[in-house]
N, C-alpha and C positions, 0 to 999 in steps of 0.2 A: 365542134362543141361551142355552144353559145353561153355567154355569161351575161347576167343582168347587172346593170350598174345602178345602185340605189340613188334616188333623187336627193343627194345630200344637200345641195344648196337650198332646195325648196324646204326640206325638213328643218334645216338651220334657220331659215328665214321665219318659218312658222313658229319655231321655238322662241326666237327673238321677239316676235310680235306678242306672243303670250306672256313672256317675261316683262316686256314693256307695259302691257296692259295691267299685270299684277302690281308693278311698281307704281303706276299712276293711281290705282285704287288705294294702295297703301298710303300714298302721299295725301290723297283726299281725306283719308280717315284721320291721320295725325294732324293735318292742317285744320280740319274741323274741330278736333279736340282743343287745339291751341286757340282757335277763334272762340269756342264755347267758353273756355276759361276766362279769356280776356273780357268777353261781353259780360259774363257774370260778375267779374270784379268791378265793372263800370256801370252796369245797368241798375244797380240797387239804389244809388244816391238819388236818382231822379224820382224814385217811388217812395222814398223815405216818409214824406208827409202823408201819403196815402196809407202806408203801413202804420204810421202812428195813430191816424184817425181810426183805422179799422180795428187795430188790436189794443188800443189804449196804452201803447208802449211809452215808457218814460224816456226822457232825453238820454239818460245813460244807456238804456236798452238800445236806442237808436244808434248810439255810438258803437256798441258792441256788434250790431248787425254788420257793420262794415269793418270795424277793427278786428273782430274775431276771425273773419276770413283772412285778412292780411296777416295777422299774427300766426295763425295755424299754417298758412302757406309758407311764411318765412321760416318758421322753426322746422318744418318738415322738408324743405327744399333740398338741402344737401343730403339728408338721410334718404330721401326718395330716390335721388340719383344713384346713390351707392347700392341700395336694395336692387335697382334695376341691373347694375353691373354684376351683382352677385347672383341673383336668382333669375335673371332674364328680363330684358327690357319689354318684350312683348307681353310677358306674364304681368309685370307691374303696371304696364300701360292699360291693359284690359281691366286689371283689378281697380286701378285708379279711376278709369272711366265708369266702371260699374258702380263704385262707391260714390262718385260725383253725381251720377244719375239718380241714385237712391237718395242722396242728400238733397238734390234738387226737388224730388218729390216731397220729402219731409218739409222743406221750406215752403213749397206751394200749399201744403195741407196743414201748416202749423196752426195749432189751436190757440196760441198765445205768444207773447213776446219771448218767454223763456225757451219754448220749443224752437222758435225761429232762430234765436241766437245760437242754440246748441247745434241746430242743423247747419247754420252758416259756418260754424267752426269745423264740423265734420266735412263740409264742402271744401273748405280751404285745405284741410289735411289730405283729402282725396286728390285735389289738384296738385298737391306736392308730390304725390306718387305718379300722377299722369304726365304733367308738363315736362319734368326733366328728361323723360324718355324720347321726346319728340325729335330733337336734333340727333340724338344717338341712333334712333331708328332710321332716320334719313341717311346718316353716314353709312350704315351697313346695307341699305337698300339700293342706293344709287352709286354708280361708278364715279370716279373722281371728276371726269370731264363733264358730267351732267350736274354736279352739285351746285355750281355757281348759279345756274338758272333756277334750280330748286330753292336755294336760299333766297334768291330774289323774290320768288313766289311767297316764301315764308314771311319776308318783310312786308310784302303787299298785304297779306292776310292780317298781320299785326296792325298795320295802319288802317285797314278797313274795319277791324274790330274796334279800334279807338274812335273812329268816326261814327260807326253804327250803333255802338252800345247804348248811349243815352237816347238816341232816336227810337231804337227798338223798345227800350223801356218806357219812353214817353207814349208811344203809340199803343203799346199793350195796356198801359195803365189808364190812358185816356179813353180807350175804346171800351173798357170794362166788359171784356168778353164773358158771356154766360153769367154776368153778375159777379164775377170772381175778383173784380177790382185789380189789385196789384199781383195777385197770385200767378197769372200767366207768365210773368217774367221769369219765373222759375220752372213752371210746368212745361214750358216750351222745350226744355232740355230733354224731356223724357223720350219723345220719338227720335230726336237727334242722337241721344246717347245709346239707345237700344240698337239703332241702325249701325252706329259706330262699333258697337261691341260685336255684332254679327259679322260685319265686314272685316273687322280687325282679326277675329278668330281665323278667318279663312285666308286673308291676303298678307298679313304682317309676317315678317320673318323673325324668328327668335334669335337673339344674340346675347352674349355676355362679355364682360371685360376679361382679358386673359390674366390680368393682375389687379383684381378689384380690391379697394381698400375696405376695411372692416367697418361695420356700423358702430357708431359711438353713442350708445343708448344713455349712458350715465352723463356724458357731456350734454346731450340733448335735454335730459331731465333737469340738469343744473341750469342751463340757459333758460329753459321754460320757467322754472321757478323764480329765477332772478328777475326776468322781465315781467312776469305776472305780478310779483310783489311790488313792482313800480306801477304798472299800467292799471291794475284792478282798483287800488285806492284812488289813483288819479282820476279814473273814470267815474267811479261810484262815490267818491268823497263828497262832492257838492250836494248830492241828493241826501246823503246821510248826515249832513251838517258838519263835515270835516272832522270825524272822530279821531281820537288819539291813536287808535290802532292803525289808521291809515298812514299817519306820519311815521310811526314806528316801522311799518312795512316798507315804506318808500326809503327810509334811512338804511334799512337792512339790505335792501336790494343790491347796492354796490358791493356789500360784503359777500353775498352769494355769487355775484358775478366775478369777484376776485378769486373765490374758490374755484369757479369754472376755469378761470385762466390757469391757475396752478395745476388743476387736473389735466387740462389740455397739454400742458408742457410735459407732465409725467406720461400721459398717453402717447405723445410723440416719441419720447425716449423708449417706451416699452414696445410698441409694435408699429409705429409710424402711421397710425390711422386716426389722428385726432379729428374731431368735427371741424375745427378751425385750425388752419395752419398759421400759427402766430408769427413765425418768422417773416411772413409776407408783409406784416406791418412795420418791419424794419426798412422796407423799401419806402422812401419818403413819398414818392408819387402815389403809391398804393394807399398809404395811411391817409394822405391828404385827400385823395379821391374818395375813400370810404367816408371821410368826414363830410365831403361835399354831397355824397349820395345820401347820407343820413339826414343832413340838414335839409336837402331838397325834398326828401321823402316826407319830412315833418311839414314843410311848407305845402306840399301837394295835398297830403291828407287833410290838413286843416282847411285849405282853400276850397277844395271841391265840396266838402260838407257844408261849409259856410255859404258858399255860392248857391247851392241848391236850396237851402233853407231860406236864404234871403229872397230868392226869386219867388218861392211858393208861399212861405209863411209871412214874409215880410211885405212883399209886393202883391201878394194875392193871385199870382199867375197859376194856371193849370199846368199839369206835366208836359203837355205837348208844347205850350207856349215857352216853358222853360227850356225844353229840349231844343227847340228851333233857335232860341236865343243863343244856345251854345254852339251852333253850327260854325259861326265865324271863328270861334276859338279852335275848333277841331280842324278846320281847313287850313288856318294859319299855321297851326302846330305841325300838321302833316307836310305842308309845303316847305316850311323852314327846316324841318328834319331832313328832308331829301336834299335840299340845297346845301345844308351845312356839311353833311357827310361827303357828298360828291364833289363839291366845288370849294366851299369856304375853308373848312378845316385843313385840307392839304396845303392851302396857300397861307393862311393866317394863324394856324395853330390855336393855342388856348385863348387868343383874343376873341375868337368866335363865341366861346362859352361865356367869357366875361361880358361880351356885348349882349348875349342872351340874358344874363342875369340882370343887366341894367335895363334892357328893354322890358323884361317882365316886371321889374321894379317900377318903371314908369307906368306900365299898365295898371299895377296895383294902386299907384298914387292917383291916377286918373279915376279909377273905380272908387277910391276913397273920397275924392272930391265930389264926384257925382252923387254918391250915396248921401253925403252930407248936405249937398245943395238941393237935391230934388226929393229926398226922403221917400215916402211911400208913393209918390207920383212918378218915379223913375220909369221910363219907357225902354223897350228893347233897343230901338235905334240909338238912344242916347248911351246905352251900355256897349254898343258895338265897338267903338274905338278901343275901350279898355280890353275887350275880349280879344281883338286882333293883336294888340300889343302883348298881352299875356300869353296868347297861344304861340305867337312867333318867337317870343323869348324862350318859352318852354321847349319848343322844337329845336332851337339852337343848342340847347343843353342836353336833352335826354338822348338824342340820336348818337352824338359822338362821344359822350362821356365814358362809356365802357372801354372803347378802343383807346381813348386817351390815357386812361389809367392803366389798363392792362399792357400798354406798349412798353412800359418800363419793367414789367415782371418777367423773370426768366421763362422761356418758352415751355419748359417742362412743368411749370406751376400755373400756366395760364388757365387751365380748366378749373382748378380749385379756386384761383383768384376770382374768376368770373362768377362762380357759384356763390362765394362769400360776398362779392360786390352786389349781386342781385338780392341776396338775403338782406343786406344792410338797407337797401332801398325799401323793401317791404316792412322791415322793422321801423324805419323812419315814418312810414305811412301810419302804422299802428300807433306810434307815439304821438304823431300829429293829431290823430283822431282823439286820443286820450287828452291831449292838451286843450281840445275844444271845450272841455268842462270849465276851464278857467278863462280862456280867451273869448269864448262865445256864450256858452250857456250860463255862465256866471252872471252875465249882463242881463240876459233874458229873464232869469229868475224862475221860480217854480210857480208859473202862472198858467192859466188855461189857454190852450192854443186857439187861434182864430176860428170862429165858427162853431166852437163847442157848445154843448147843450147849456142853455141858460145864460149865454154870453150876450149882452146887449151890444148894440152897434158901437157905443162909446168905448166899451171894454175891448171889443175886437179891434177897433182902431188903435187904441192905446197899446195893445199887445203887438200889432203889426209895426208900430213905431219902435217898440222895444227891440224887435228883431232887426230893424234897420240900425239902431244904436249898437246892438251886439255885432253887427256886420262891420261897421266902422271900427269898432274896438278890435276885432279880430284881424282886420286888414292892417292895422299897425304892427301886430305880431308877425304877420306875413311879410311886411316890409322889412322888419328887423331880420327875419330869417333869410331873406334874399340879400341883404347887406352882408350877412355872415357867409352865405354861399359865394358872393363876389370876392370876399377877402380870402377864402380858402382856395379859390381858383388860382391865386397867384403862386400857390405851392406846386401846381402842376407844371410839366415841362412846357417851354415856349413852343416847341415844335413836337409834332407827333411822329414817333418813329414808325416807318413803314412796316407793316406786318409781313412776316415771311410767307404766309399763305393767304390766298384770296378768299378763304372760306373759314367759318368758325371751326375751331378744333373741338373734337369730342372730348368732354371733360373726363378727368381721371377720378372716378368715384365721387363726382359732385354733380350739382344741378347744372343743366344746360346753360351755355352762354348766351342764349337768346335774350334779346333786350325786351323783356316783358315790361310793358308800360301801362299798368293798370290805372295810373292816375292821370292819364292824358285828358280825360273827359269826365264830366260829372254824371 
């Protein structure tokens, strides 16, 4: 009697190869989504002057094009992560990617500033559903021994997006494809998004959290109302002549946020699922770090908008010229970020972040001096030293700040702390963009932009000079913000406690701990 022995090793090897191929495609899908989100958060600034010329958008509308995305993303980030934990990360990822793609189409075909702002808010909200699922999907897709390499790839994609975003935006705007001017910066997401949805449906694995936290819709509504009561009149007030209702709204904003805090405490006692875990702020390091993140977000949001408008409306450069001028900043930031995490912070601790704040401050002062000295005749090569200093300083801060702050938080709360921390940075960016009404646009005034219809050469030159004056005024605000950041950094621990795991932890009902850096480039 003969027996046949099945070729088990060959079958197992084939199955392993198929599983490996499936994981690689799944990784490509989620990394593409992360790249697409980061590029869309950074690509817009470089096209703002073109958007304003084409749509006739007011300065406040320009602010909302960027601030609306950041605010919607920030307010939905934690909720998006919890919805994925409850209803399935694959489902929420595909829903977010589909909505993001649709919102991109609406942005690209926007008939006016109002539609563009609304589509950008929708885009940010959809990103808040999509982005938090990325690291959670990686965790359930890859075995533990492969995650270190995968997270390294994730970091590389984030860095690549930070460098490529403004250049892609500059090229697409400058080339004026099919006569669409700035619109291809959004329409390029359509084929990418559709491909991601089709591949994601087939290759992503569904997963849920075994003990997911509940969604706090009332808390989200209170936080949204309180922040809008501050940001809306701050952004619109200048163009409306600073009416009384704006000051009343801004004064009432802290009261609404106080109600939010009381509700969160009650929510925590009731079911343990508040939007924000307030006891985390009793950890001095976390509270100070959140202050640093908020202040640094304000500085970043204000700087990148001002920088872009200074180069294009103040100096008269085209989008590509402005984008290439930012390359030294991006390269210095990426290089400093890698060195700070791998070599400097383990040895020198918080001194690295403090050095970053001082280096960035020195770059802002050099920029301030050059803008005042050369005026509208400033050249790219003259701006390069300031860009290198500011880029290097920012890289020394943004890369290690999350680990520095989270290191003092109990391990069981690290996921929630990371989600809150990243949300704080996004809120800071939105606040910085709102403050540009006072720090920048208040100096420019309600005048016609360069090259507008009926503007003579003298009027255009005068307006360009006003943008230079506004830039120097805003740079003083930025310097003040960096001094505040430097001071707050003294509240962080001198040394950073080593993390128990070498990989980011999947958050508990919150946004992923990925260090999303939308403000690295303009």
